C-alpha positions as CSV (number, residue, x, y, z in Angstrom):
1,X,-22.6,-40.5,0.3
2,X,-19.9,-39.1,-2.0
3,X,-16.9,-41.3,-2.3
4,X,-15.0,-38.8,-4.6
5,X,-12.4,-36.5,-3.1
6,X,-13.1,-32.8,-3.2
7,X,-10.9,-30.3,-4.8
8,X,-8.9,-29.5,-1.6
9,X,-8.4,-33.2,-0.9
10,X,-7.1,-33.8,-4.4
11,X,-4.7,-30.8,-4.1
12,X,-3.4,-32.1,-0.7
13,X,-3.0,-35.6,-2.2
14,X,-1.1,-34.3,-5.2
15,X,1.2,-32.3,-2.9
16,X,1.8,-35.3,-0.7
17,X,2.4,-37.5,-3.7
18,X,5.0,-35.1,-5.1
19,X,6.8,-34.9,-1.7
20,X,6.8,-38.7,-1.4
21,X,8.2,-39.2,-4.9
22,X,10.9,-36.5,-4.6
23,X,11.9,-36.6,-0.9
24,X,11.0,-40.1,0.4
25,X,11.0,-42.8,-2.2
26,X,14.5,-42.2,-3.6
27,X,16.0,-42.6,-0.1
28,X,13.8,-45.1,1.6
29,X,15.9,-48.1,0.9
30,X,19.1,-46.5,2.1
31,X,17.4,-45.2,5.2
32,X,16.2,-48.7,6.0
33,X,19.6,-50.2,5.3
34,X,21.5,-47.7,7.5
35,X,18.8,-47.1,10.1
36,X,19.0,-43.4,9.4
37,X,16.4,-41.0,10.9
38,X,15.9,-38.3,8.2
39,X,15.3,-35.4,10.5
40,X,16.0,-32.8,7.8
41,X,13.4,-34.4,5.5
42,X,10.8,-34.5,8.3
43,X,11.4,-30.8,8.8
44,X,10.8,-30.2,5.1
45,X,7.6,-32.1,5.6
46,X,6.8,-29.6,8.4
47,X,7.2,-26.7,6.0
48,X,4.3,-28.1,4.0
49,X,2.2,-28.6,7.2
50,X,2.6,-32.3,7.3
51,X,3.8,-32.2,11.0
52,X,0.5,-30.7,12.2
53,X,-2.3,-31.9,9.8
54,X,-5.1,-31.8,12.3
55,X,-3.6,-29.4,14.8
56,X,-5.6,-26.1,15.0
57,X,-4.5,-23.3,12.7
58,X,-4.2,-21.0,15.8
59,X,-1.2,-23.1,16.8
60,X,0.3,-23.2,13.3
61,X,-1.4,-26.4,12.1
62,X,-3.5,-27.0,9.0
63,X,-6.7,-27.7,11.0
64,X,-7.7,-30.5,8.7
65,X,-10.1,-33.4,9.4
66,X,-8.9,-36.9,10.2
67,X,-10.2,-37.9,6.7
68,X,-8.0,-35.3,5.0
69,X,-5.0,-36.4,7.1
70,X,-5.6,-40.0,6.1
71,X,-5.6,-39.1,2.4
72,X,-2.3,-37.3,2.9
73,X,-0.7,-40.0,4.9
74,X,-1.6,-42.6,2.3
75,X,0.3,-40.7,-0.3
76,X,3.3,-40.2,2.0
77,X,3.5,-43.8,3.0
78,X,3.8,-44.8,-0.7
79,X,7.2,-43.1,-0.5
80,X,8.5,-44.4,2.8
81,X,6.3,-46.4,5.3
82,X,8.6,-46.0,8.3
83,X,9.2,-42.3,8.0
84,X,5.5,-41.6,7.4
85,X,4.6,-43.7,10.4
86,X,6.9,-41.5,12.5
87,X,5.1,-38.4,11.0
88,X,1.8,-39.8,12.2
89,X,3.2,-40.2,15.8
90,X,4.6,-36.6,15.7
91,X,1.2,-35.4,14.5
92,X,-0.4,-37.0,17.5
93,X,2.0,-35.4,19.9
94,X,1.5,-32.0,18.3
95,X,-2.3,-32.3,18.5
96,X,-2.2,-33.4,22.1
97,X,0.0,-30.5,23.2
98,X,-2.2,-28.1,21.2
99,X,-5.6,-29.5,22.3
100,X,-4.9,-30.3,26.0
101,X,-1.9,-28.1,26.9
102,X,-2.2,-25.0,29.1
103,X,-1.6,-21.6,27.3
104,X,2.1,-21.4,28.5
105,X,2.8,-24.9,27.2
106,X,1.2,-24.2,23.8
107,X,3.1,-20.9,23.6
108,X,6.4,-22.7,24.5
109,X,6.1,-25.7,22.1
110,X,3.0,-25.6,20.0
111,X,4.2,-23.7,16.9
112,X,7.7,-25.3,17.0
113,X,6.1,-28.8,17.0
114,X,3.7,-27.8,14.2
115,X,6.5,-26.6,12.0
116,X,8.7,-29.6,12.7
117,X,11.4,-27.4,14.3
118,X,10.9,-29.6,17.4
119,X,10.0,-33.3,17.1
120,X,8.0,-35.3,19.6
121,X,7.7,-38.8,21.0
122,X,4.6,-40.5,22.5
123,X,5.3,-42.4,25.7
124,X,2.6,-44.9,26.8
125,X,3.9,-48.4,26.5
126,X,5.9,-49.9,29.4
127,X,7.8,-53.2,29.9
128,X,4.8,-54.7,31.8
129,X,2.0,-52.5,30.3
130,X,1.5,-53.1,26.6
131,X,-2.0,-54.0,25.5
132,X,-3.1,-53.4,29.1
133,X,-2.1,-49.7,29.1
134,X,-4.3,-48.9,32.1
135,X,-1.9,-50.9,34.3
136,X,1.1,-48.6,33.7
137,X,3.4,-48.0,36.6
138,X,5.4,-44.9,35.8
139,X,4.6,-42.5,38.6
140,X,4.3,-38.7,38.8
141,X,4.2,-37.4,42.4
142,X,3.5,-33.8,43.3
143,X,6.3,-31.8,44.9
144,X,5.8,-28.1,45.2
145,X,5.2,-26.6,41.8
146,X,6.5,-29.8,40.1
147,X,5.7,-33.4,39.6
148,X,8.5,-35.9,40.0
149,X,8.5,-38.7,37.4
150,X,9.9,-42.2,38.0
151,X,9.6,-45.3,35.8
152,X,10.3,-46.4,32.3
153,X,8.8,-46.6,28.8
154,X,9.6,-48.9,26.0
155,X,9.2,-49.1,22.2
156,X,9.2,-45.3,22.0
157,X,9.5,-44.1,18.4
158,X,12.0,-41.3,17.9
159,X,13.3,-41.6,21.5
160,X,16.8,-40.1,21.8
161,X,16.4,-37.9,18.8
162,X,13.3,-35.9,19.7
163,X,12.9,-32.8,21.9
164,X,9.4,-33.3,23.4
165,X,7.9,-36.3,25.2
166,X,4.2,-36.7,25.9
167,X,4.3,-39.1,28.9
168,X,1.4,-41.0,30.5
169,X,2.1,-41.4,34.3
170,X,0.2,-42.5,37.4
171,X,-0.8,-39.6,39.6
172,X,-3.5,-41.4,41.5
173,X,-4.8,-44.9,42.3
174,X,-4.8,-48.0,40.2
175,X,-6.7,-48.2,36.9
176,X,-7.3,-45.7,34.1
177,X,-8.6,-42.9,36.3
178,X,-5.3,-42.6,38.1
179,X,-3.4,-41.7,34.9
180,X,-2.4,-38.2,33.9
181,X,-0.5,-36.8,30.8
182,X,2.5,-34.5,30.8
183,X,4.5,-32.7,28.2
184,X,8.1,-33.2,29.1
185,X,11.3,-31.6,27.7
186,X,13.2,-34.6,26.4
187,X,16.6,-33.3,27.7
188,X,15.4,-32.8,31.4
189,X,17.9,-34.1,34.0
190,X,17.1,-37.6,35.1
191,X,16.0,-38.9,31.7
192,X,18.1,-41.6,30.1
193,X,17.8,-43.5,26.8
194,X,18.5,-47.1,26.2
195,X,20.2,-48.6,23.1
196,X,18.6,-48.2,19.7
197,X,16.6,-51.3,19.1
198,X,17.5,-53.5,16.1
199,X,14.1,-54.1,14.4
200,X,12.6,-56.1,11.6
201,X,11.3,-53.0,10.0
202,X,10.6,-49.3,10.7
203,X,14.3,-48.7,10.5
204,X,14.2,-45.1,9.4
205,X,13.0,-44.1,12.9
206,X,14.9,-45.0,16.2
207,X,13.2,-47.0,18.9
208,X,14.5,-46.9,22.4
209,X,13.6,-47.4,26.1
210,X,13.3,-44.3,28.2
211,X,14.0,-44.3,31.9
212,X,12.8,-41.5,34.3
213,X,14.7,-41.1,37.6
214,X,13.4,-38.3,39.8
215,X,12.6,-36.1,36.7
216,X,11.1,-32.8,37.7
217,X,8.3,-31.6,35.4
218,X,6.4,-28.3,36.1
219,X,2.9,-28.9,37.2
220,X,1.8,-26.5,34.4
221,X,3.0,-29.1,31.9
222,X,0.1,-31.5,32.7
223,X,-2.1,-31.9,29.7
224,X,-5.8,-31.6,30.6
225,X,-6.6,-32.2,34.3
226,X,-5.3,-34.7,36.7
227,X,-6.7,-38.1,35.9
228,X,-7.4,-37.2,32.2
229,X,-4.4,-39.0,30.9
230,X,-6.0,-42.3,29.9
231,X,-8.9,-40.5,28.2
232,X,-6.4,-38.4,26.2
233,X,-4.4,-41.5,25.3
234,X,-7.5,-43.3,24.1
235,X,-8.6,-40.3,22.0
236,X,-5.1,-40.3,20.5
237,X,-5.3,-44.0,19.8
238,X,-8.5,-43.7,17.8
239,X,-6.8,-41.3,15.4
240,X,-3.6,-43.3,15.6
241,X,-5.4,-46.5,14.5
242,X,-6.7,-44.7,11.4
243,X,-3.2,-43.3,10.8
244,X,-1.4,-46.7,11.0
245,X,-4.1,-48.4,9.0
246,X,-3.6,-45.7,6.3
247,X,0.2,-46.4,6.3
248,X,-0.7,-50.0,5.5
249,X,-3.0,-49.0,2.7
250,X,-0.5,-46.6,1.1
251,X,2.3,-49.2,1.3
252,X,0.1,-51.9,-0.2
253,X,-0.9,-49.6,-3.0
254,X,2.7,-49.0,-3.8
255,X,3.4,-52.7,-3.7
256,X,0.5,-53.2,-6.2
257,X,1.9,-50.5,-8.4
258,X,5.4,-52.0,-8.4
259,X,4.0,-55.5,-9.0
260,X,1.9,-54.4,-11.9
261,X,5.0,-52.9,-13.6
262,X,7.0,-56.0,-12.9
263,X,4.2,-58.3,-14.4
264,X,4.1,-56.2,-17.5
265,X,7.9,-56.5,-18.0
266,X,8.9,-59.9,-16.7
267,X,8.6,-62.9,-19.0
268,X,8.5,-66.6,-18.2
269,X,7.7,-69.5,-20.5
270,X,7.6,-67.1,-23.4
271,X,4.9,-64.9,-21.9
272,X,4.7,-61.8,-19.7
273,X,3.6,-62.6,-16.2
274,X,0.7,-60.3,-16.9
275,X,-0.6,-62.8,-19.5
276,X,-1.0,-65.6,-17.0
277,X,-4.7,-65.8,-15.8
278,X,-3.7,-67.2,-12.4
279,X,-1.6,-64.1,-11.7
280,X,-4.3,-61.8,-13.1
281,X,-6.8,-63.2,-10.7
282,X,-4.3,-62.8,-7.8
283,X,-3.8,-59.2,-8.7
284,X,-7.5,-58.6,-9.0
285,X,-8.1,-60.0,-5.5
286,X,-5.3,-57.8,-4.1
287,X,-6.8,-54.7,-5.6
288,X,-10.3,-55.6,-4.5
289,X,-9.3,-56.2,-0.9
290,X,-7.2,-53.0,-0.8
291,X,-10.1,-50.8,-2.1
292,X,-12.4,-52.4,0.6
293,X,-9.8,-51.6,3.3
294,X,-9.3,-48.0,2.0
295,X,-13.1,-47.3,2.2
296,X,-13.3,-48.8,5.7
297,X,-10.5,-46.5,6.9
298,X,-12.1,-43.5,5.3
299,X,-15.5,-44.4,6.9
300,X,-13.9,-44.7,10.3
301,X,-12.2,-41.3,9.8
302,X,-15.5,-39.8,8.9
303,X,-17.1,-41.3,12.1
304,X,-14.3,-39.8,14.2
305,X,-14.6,-36.4,12.5
306,X,-18.3,-36.3,13.2
307,X,-18.0,-37.4,16.8
308,X,-20.1,-40.5,16.2
309,X,-20.8,-42.5,19.4
310,X,-19.4,-45.7,17.8
311,X,-16.3,-44.0,16.4
312,X,-13.9,-46.1,18.5
313,X,-15.4,-49.3,17.3
314,X,-15.2,-48.2,13.7
315,X,-11.5,-47.2,14.2
316,X,-10.8,-50.6,15.7
317,X,-12.5,-52.3,12.7
318,X,-10.6,-50.2,10.2
319,X,-7.3,-50.8,12.0
320,X,-7.8,-54.6,12.2
321,X,-9.0,-55.0,8.6
322,X,-6.6,-52.6,6.9
323,X,-3.4,-53.7,8.6
324,X,-4.2,-57.3,7.9
325,X,-5.1,-56.6,4.3
326,X,-2.1,-54.3,3.8
327,X,0.4,-56.9,5.1
328,X,-1.3,-59.6,3.0
329,X,-1.2,-57.5,-0.2
330,X,2.5,-56.7,0.3
331,X,3.2,-60.4,0.9
332,X,1.3,-61.4,-2.3
333,X,3.1,-58.7,-4.3
334,X,6.4,-60.1,-3.1
335,X,5.3,-63.5,-4.3
336,X,4.6,-62.1,-7.8
337,X,8.2,-61.0,-7.9
338,X,9.4,-64.6,-7.2
339,X,12.9,-64.8,-6.0
340,X,13.6,-61.2,-6.8
341,X,11.0,-60.1,-4.2
342,X,13.2,-61.5,-1.5
343,X,16.2,-59.5,-2.7
344,X,16.9,-56.0,-1.2
345,X,17.5,-54.6,-4.6
346,X,13.7,-54.5,-4.9
347,X,11.5,-52.8,-2.3
348,X,9.0,-55.7,-1.8
349,X,10.8,-57.3,1.2
350,X,11.0,-53.8,2.9
351,X,7.2,-53.3,2.3
352,X,6.6,-56.7,4.0
353,X,8.9,-55.9,7.0
354,X,7.6,-52.4,7.5
355,X,3.9,-53.3,7.4
356,X,4.2,-56.3,9.8
357,X,4.4,-54.2,12.9
358,X,1.2,-52.4,12.0
359,X,-0.8,-55.4,13.2
360,X,0.8,-55.0,16.7
361,X,1.1,-51.3,17.6
362,X,-1.7,-48.8,18.4
363,X,-3.3,-51.9,20.0
364,X,-2.8,-55.4,18.7
365,X,-5.3,-56.7,16.2
366,X,-6.4,-59.1,18.9
367,X,-7.3,-56.1,21.1
368,X,-9.1,-54.6,18.2
369,X,-11.3,-57.7,18.1
370,X,-12.0,-57.3,21.8
371,X,-13.1,-53.7,21.3
372,X,-15.4,-54.6,18.4
373,X,-16.9,-57.7,20.2
374,X,-17.6,-55.7,23.4
375,X,-19.5,-53.1,21.3
376,X,-21.5,-55.8,19.5
377,X,-22.3,-57.7,22.6
378,X,-23.1,-54.7,24.8
379,X,-26.6,-54.8,26.3
380,X,-29.0,-52.8,24.2
381,X,-26.4,-52.4,21.5
382,X,-27.7,-51.1,18.1
383,X,-26.4,-52.3,14.8
384,X,-23.1,-50.7,13.7
């Protein structure tokens, strides 16, 4: 095992770090305050390949591994957690269209998604189908050369400001085998968008409900075959769990960086905060737990890249552990700032707000525990 990054990974990390420092970090606080979706900056990220990290090169992507993507997303999230989290969602949409779309769909949208010219949203969650995604009700019924979509999706990142929707809808009977996936033009007649949700964090990306009323989608826009939707969604979620865990790691690393600077400058009782052993120990624990979380995420990414049979369990473990650790580290860093950590002049309170949702989306951490436990308790299960 080699835990060192190779030359290409170091180069990608350096490029992502520079982009984060120049294009994301200086504006992240303002975007959060004004709930501004920085489309132009996202398209600049696309020019560097950050909108299609693991999309095949044949479609305009970089064709990188999930491990490589994690290394890049970690650096980007140090600049702006919320914007990077949207980039991870867009990457998933681009990959799904490129990997599962029919040639005409890939030709129509693939390269434009990969470049960031067009932006995508992923539509799985419904008002009554959150953790239990297999119970979704949105329907897609065949009608000539089209499918007709009816239903609604909620908590959709980018909704109302994106051009392409990947929609999971029921084409068959109940359960996961009745679900299919579609690439849908976001401006198709019959699609309407709810109000922009006012959220605790992730404010640089809009979140809305989407309603589909007799929306006609060409049958050729189905991704994969009929009934493949749930399998596609689960494949996407394995990678999505690594991505969101990575966003927690990057944000926590930035929180530690800022806390270190503050401890070296701030004085109380005639000493720098960095000179108090109790605070030194707290910082040491934060760094130790963060390094453990980072290595678990990179292990899970490696398992996913290699097609390991237990990749889903490793992705669940990484997501559960890293998002809990990331939030805890940000909260501890805020505590090191004292009262200043609670003030919006400093980024700590934003780090805490932005990382909190990571323990909910891409499958709640309670669902992650279910996935892990089922694997451990399965008859004949080998050690992980």
